[in-house]
N, C-alpha and C positions, 0 to 999 in steps of 0.2 A: 161415277156410279154406272154400272151396266144397266141397260134398258130393263132386263128382267128383274133385277134387284129393285130398281126404282118403282116399277109397276107393282111389285109385291108390297112395297112400303106404302104406296098410295092406296092399295086395296085394303090394307090393314087399318088405315086411318079412316076409311070411308070417304076420302077426299073426292073420289070419282063419282060418287052418288049424291053429292050435296045439291039440293034444289036451290036454284038462284034466279028463278024467273022474275021475281019481284024486286030485284036489286038494281039500284042506279049505279051501274058499274063505274062510270066516270067519277062520280062523287066518292065512291068507296075507294077507288084507286088513289085519288088525291088525298083522302084521309090516311090511308095506309102508308103512303109515301112519306108523309110528315111523321107519323107515329113511329115508323120503323127506320127512319133516316135512310130511306131507300132511294136509289137512282134508277130510272128506267131508260135503258139504252135501246134504240131501235134502228134497224137497217132500213135503207131506202126502199127495199123490196117488200116491206111489211104492209099490211092493210092500212088504208088512209087513217082510220080512226085510231090505230095504234101509233102511227107516226105523229098524229096531232096531240096525243096525250103524253108522249115521251119527253123526258128532260133533254135528251140529245139524240138527234138523228144523223147518221153518217154512213160512209162506206166502211169497208173492213179496216182500212188503215186508221181512219179517224176514230172509229170505235175502240180499236186496240189502244190508241194513244190516250183516249179519254179514260178507259178502264185502268190504265197504268197509273193515273194520277188522282183518281176519285178518292174522296174521304168518306164516302157513304159506308154504312154498315152492311147494307145488302144491295147487291147488283142484280137488277131484274133485266135479263137480256131477251128482248123481243127480237129474235133472229133465229138462227139455226144452231145446232148443237156445237159445232166446232167453234163458233163465236163465243158462246158461254164458257166453253172449255178454255179458250184463250184467256178470257177474263179471270177464270179461276187460277190458271197458271200464274198470272201476274199478281193475283190477290189471294194467296193461300189462306189468310186469316179471315177473309170476308165470306159471307154467305152469298152464293151465286145461284140464282134460280132461273129456270127456263119455263115459259108457259106450257109448252108441250114437248116432252122429251123425245117424241117421235119426229120432231122437226130436224131431219137429217140433211144430207147434202149429197146429190148424185156424184159430184166431182170428188168429194172426200172419200166416198165409198168406192171410187174407181181405183184407189190405191190401198189395197190390204197390206197391213204392216209386215206380215211374214213374207209375202212376195216381194215387197219393196226392199226389205232387208237383204234378201237373196240377190236382188238386182244391184243394190249398192255394194255388197260384198264382192260381186263379180267385177267391179270397177273401183278398186281401192285407191287409185290415184286421183279420183274425181272428188271435187267439192260438191256438196249437195245444197241446192237452193230449192226450197219448196214453197209453193203458193200457200197462203194462209188457210185456204179451203182444204185442210187436212186434219186428221185426228191427232191427238196428243202423242200417240205412238210414232206417227210419221215425223212430227216436229222433233221428237227425241232422236230421230235418225238423221236430222237435218243440221247443216252448219249455219245457214241463214234463211230465215223466213222472208217472204215478200208478199206484197199485195199488188194489185194492178196499178195502184197509184205510184208505188215506188219501185216497181220491178226493174225498170230500165236503169234507174240510179244504182240499185243493188248490183246488177250485172256489170255495169261499167266500173264499179268500185273494185272488182276482182281482177287481178293481173291477167293479161291476155293469154299468157302461156299456161294458165291453170285450167285444166279440163273441168267441165261442170256437168253434173246431172241436174236437169230441171224437171220438177214434178209438181202436181200430177197432170196439169193441163197441157196437152200437146198443141192446142191452138195458140194459147198465150206464149208457150215456149217457141213455137215457130215464128210468131210475130216478133218476139224479142231477138231471136237469131237474126232476123232481117234488119231490125233497128240497130243492133249493136255490131253486126258483122261476126258474131260468134258462131260456133258450131256445137252448141250444147247437145248433150245426149238427152233425149226427151222420153219421159215416161208416157205410156199410151193411155192417158185418161182424158175425160172431157165432161163438160157440164151439159146436161140434157136440155136445159133451157136455151142455151146459146147455140146448140146444134139443131134446134127445132125450126129455125127460120127457113123460109122458102125464098131462095134467091129469085126464082121466076116471079113470084107474087110481089116481091119487093121491087123488082125492076118494072113490073107493070104499074105499081103505085107511082114510081118515078115518072113514067110516061104520062100518067094521069095528072101528076103534080110536077111539072117540069122545073118549077122554081124551088122545089124542096131540096134540102140537103139530107143525104143519108148519113147518119152517125151511128157508130157501132162500138160495142165493148170488145176488147181484144181476145176474149174467150170465144168469139165467134169464128166460124170457119173461114179459111183463106179466101174463098171465092166471094164471100160477103165483104171482107175487109178490103178487097181490091176495088170495090165500087163505092166505098165509104169516103165521104169528104173529110170526116174527122173520126179518129179512133182514140178512145180514152177510157179511163176508169169511170166508175159511177159518178164520182164527184167531178171528174174531168168533163163528162158529158153535160152535167148540170151547168158548170161554168161556161162551157162553150156556147150552149143555147142562150144563156143569159147575156153574153157579151157579143153575140153575133148579130149583124144587121139583117140576116135572113129571117123570114117570117114563117116559113113552113119547114118542118123537120120530120123525117121518117126515122124513128128511134128504135134501134136494134139492140135492146137489152131487156131484162125482166121488166114487165109493164108497171110494176109498183113505182118505178122512178117517175112516172108521169104525174103522180100526185104533187110532188115537190116541184117538178117542172112547170106545171100549170100555175101553182102558187107564185112562182118567180116570174112567170111570163104569161100573164092572163090574156094578152092580146095576140099571142102567137099560136099557130096551128101545129099541134103535136099529134103525129100519127104513129100508133104502135106498129112496128114491123110485124107482118103476118107470118104464120107458120104454114107448113105444108098441109096441116089439117084445116080444111076450109070451113069447119064449124067454129074456128077460133081465129080472131083477128089480132091476136097478141100472143106472146109467150110468157106464161106465168110459172113460177116455181111452186109446186104443190106443197113443198115442205115449208116455205116461207109463209104460205097462206094458212097453215095449220093453227097459227097463233090467233087468238080472238080476244076481245075485251073480257069476256067471261073467264077464259083461261088465265088471262093476265091478273084479274082480280083474285082468282082462287090461289094462284101460285104466290101472290103477295100475302094473302090472308093466312095461309097455312105453311108458307115458306117451303113449298114442294111443287114440282120435283127439283131437288137441289143437285148441283153438279159437284162431284167429288173426284179427286185425282190422287192416286197413290204418290207419296212424296218423292220417291226415287225417280219415278217417271216425270213428275212435275219439274224437278230440278234439271233434268236432261232437256226437256222441251223448252224450259225457260231460257236457256242459253241462246237458242236460235232466234227466239223472239227479241231478246235484249239486243242481240247483234243487229237485227233489223232496225230497231228503234235508234240504236247508236248511229248507224249509217244514215238513216233517214234524217235525223236531226243534225247531222254534221254539215255545216256550211262549206267546208273545205273540199267535200267530195263532189265531183262533177255530176250534174243531173243528166 
């Protein structure tokens, strides 16, 4: 459903004007979850209170895998639009709702479908691998979707003589080229959260905390990845901190991950990597933070805003996601 159509539908129902100041959101969410056989899926970048009330919290790969196998009647996706859209592609007969339809993604928006199609058409011999942070339209133009957790495995599964277009994140694509020895053609997109880090301020933090390890998400810029002790997906970063003997970490990814990190490692010191903006000591995704408990309650109560995808588009997009899951779940393919 387009943003304008969804907003009109919400305005007609009066959904946006409902007073909810006296509601115990947590209690009501738990009631609605049982009544409607709903499952709440949340990304690690969501607000702490949303992570705590969710049935499952994960990175993009884990959320896609969970969405593919859920038997819930309604999927409540506490994340951003492309994540809810992916869940709907995998579950066309289920209701999929998103607390705030304006929760978009700067990376997804950096690849407009019309421009990307022209780019793809100009390189007809190339196979297209797209990061999951894309619209359904881009997924429909893609051969294989990937996430940061499985991207290297996906690329290594493709014959070395096969040219590849990688979209939309140039930083992740550049890192994958170095990891795999490929020379993929990269779409020029990026995530504003992971490009906001200040290398100078991070290095100063390292001087002040000489025993700290810098860990980073591969969507970050090359100069930051060069100084990182560990580079990995959201789940990879969580696992690394949990299993490392190091006690202090400078964490270069969206600051929402620190909630789970603190829960898993209460005795370790976790420092959010700072941005160039000296009024902020962390990098947060404004879209991820649009979701609140109030909005979560309202979307479950009224089952709005719901995510809808035209069937022809859904089937085209589904093929690239299913191919990702097939490769990811195959033990015979090299990681």
